[in-house]
C-alpha distance (Angstrom), angle and dihedral (degrees) to the residues before:
residue distance angle dihedral
X1 . . .
X2 3.79 . .
X3 3.90 113.1 .
X4 3.95 102.7 -173.8
X5 3.78 124.1 -26.7
X6 3.81 125.5 173.9
X7 3.74 108.9 -133.5
X8 3.82 96.6 176.8
X9 3.83 123.5 81.8
X10 3.73 120.5 -110.8
X11 3.80 88.3 -121.5
X12 3.78 90.9 70.9
X13 3.70 93.0 90.9
X14 3.87 89.9 48.9
X15 3.79 91.1 54.7
X16 3.71 95.7 42.4
X17 3.85 100.3 44.0
X18 3.81 104.1 30.1
X19 3.85 117.4 15.1
X20 3.70 100.1 41.3
X21 3.92 95.8 47.0
X22 3.85 87.7 45.5
X23 3.87 89.9 54.0
X24 3.67 91.7 47.4
X25 3.71 90.7 56.1
X26 3.80 99.4 38.5
X27 3.90 102.0 42.7
X28 3.78 99.2 63.5
X29 3.88 92.0 43.9
X30 3.79 90.3 51.9
X31 3.90 91.6 45.4
X32 3.93 88.9 51.8
X33 3.88 91.3 48.1
X34 3.81 90.8 50.3
X35 3.85 93.0 48.6
X36 3.80 90.3 47.8
X37 3.84 91.9 50.5
X38 3.79 90.5 46.7
X39 3.84 93.6 51.5
X40 3.73 96.3 43.8
X41 3.84 94.8 42.9
X42 3.77 88.8 -143.4
X43 3.75 123.1 141.9
X44 3.77 113.4 -22.5
X45 3.76 122.5 65.6
X46 3.75 99.0 -143.5
X47 3.79 118.0 162.5
X48 3.85 95.3 -157.7
X49 3.72 121.2 128.5
X50 3.75 121.3 -142.8
X51 3.85 88.3 -110.9
X52 3.82 90.2 57.7
X53 3.81 90.7 48.4
X54 3.74 92.9 48.5
X55 3.85 94.9 47.3
X56 3.91 87.5 47.7
X57 3.80 89.7 51.3
X58 3.84 93.3 45.2
X59 3.86 88.3 51.4
X60 3.77 91.1 51.3
X61 3.75 92.3 47.4
X62 3.87 88.1 50.8
X63 3.78 93.8 53.1
X64 3.85 92.0 42.3
X65 3.80 89.8 52.9
X66 3.82 91.9 51.2
X67 3.78 90.1 51.4
X68 3.82 92.6 47.5
X69 3.90 87.3 64.0
X70 3.79 94.1 56.6
X71 3.76 114.5 131.6
X72 3.84 135.5 -163.3
X73 3.88 108.3 -116.9
X74 3.78 127.9 -164.0
X75 3.86 124.2 -174.5
X76 3.74 112.6 -133.4
X77 3.84 132.0 167.1
X78 3.71 108.0 -67.7
X79 3.79 99.9 7.1
X80 3.75 150.0 -15.9
X81 3.72 131.1 -61.8
X82 3.78 109.3 -141.6
X83 3.78 122.2 -165.1
X84 3.67 127.0 -172.1
X85 3.85 91.6 -169.2
X86 3.84 89.3 -101.6
X87 3.85 103.1 46.4
X88 3.75 136.3 28.8
X89 3.74 125.1 -145.0
X90 3.78 129.7 -179.0
X91 3.88 114.4 -143.7
X92 3.87 117.3 -167.9
X93 3.74 118.6 -138.1
X94 3.86 89.0 -109.5
X95 3.73 92.6 64.2
X96 3.77 94.1 56.8
X97 3.79 111.2 93.7
X98 3.79 100.9 -176.4
X99 3.91 142.9 -14.9
X100 3.81 121.4 -142.4
X101 3.69 131.9 -179.1
X102 3.81 128.7 -148.4
X103 3.84 128.0 -117.9
X104 3.77 125.8 -156.7
X105 3.76 93.8 15.8
X106 3.87 125.7 115.3
X107 2.89 113.8 -132.9
X108 3.72 97.9 33.9
X109 3.73 120.3 -121.4
X110 3.72 130.8 -146.5
X111 3.87 115.3 -156.2
X112 3.77 119.3 -160.3
X113 3.84 117.5 -168.0
X114 3.88 106.6 -147.8
X115 3.81 140.6 179.6
X116 3.86 97.2 -127.1
X117 3.76 131.0 123.1
X118 3.76 96.2 -161.1
X119 3.79 97.5 52.3
X120 3.87 97.2 35.3
X121 3.79 124.3 -128.8
X122 3.90 96.2 -51.9
X123 3.80 138.9 45.0
X124 3.80 111.8 -161.8
X125 3.76 122.6 -166.2
X126 3.79 139.8 163.9
X127 3.74 112.0 -120.7
X128 3.80 122.6 -145.6
X129 3.65 114.6 -65.9
X130 3.82 117.8 -99.3
X131 3.75 126.3 -166.2
X132 3.70 111.8 -145.0
X133 3.96 131.8 132.9
X134 3.69 91.8 -122.6
X135 3.84 98.7 45.6
X136 3.80 96.6 115.6
X137 3.82 91.3 52.6
X138 3.78 100.4 45.7
X139 3.65 138.3 63.0
X140 3.66 116.5 -113.1
X141 3.79 113.7 -99.3
X142 3.80 88.7 -130.1
X143 3.84 87.9 73.8
X144 3.76 91.9 60.2
X145 3.76 94.2 50.3
X146 3.85 91.5 47.6
X147 3.79 91.2 51.2
X148 3.86 86.6 54.2
X149 3.87 90.8 56.6
X150 3.87 95.7 48.4
X151 3.91 93.1 46.3
X152 3.84 93.3 53.0
């Protein structure tokens, strides 16, 4: 059986500790600059309305909030070890309701629906990167393998 296998990509730490905080700082500043330029009509000739800018900002905040919930996941005998970089939690296969993979996202995300009060309803992690032409249009093969573990 499986002794210990890391399912999460090594870039998880990079996203969680560097890119996401950088986006959280930069996006509101860029939004305010664009609104200021739009209101003063100086310089740039952007044809964006305040509604389009606000919707764009809300979309980026949504994506950022998803990536903030990323966990590191290890496959052990009998379940998953999920770490949020501050705490660790073992989740047996029986507590995992379903596993889904993302399409059209880079990096890919795998979503595990769990029955756990500490972690919430979902555990989200970035699987190891794969380099294929159809990567954006197909679900990661790891999803199929993990589904086999939780059904047995």
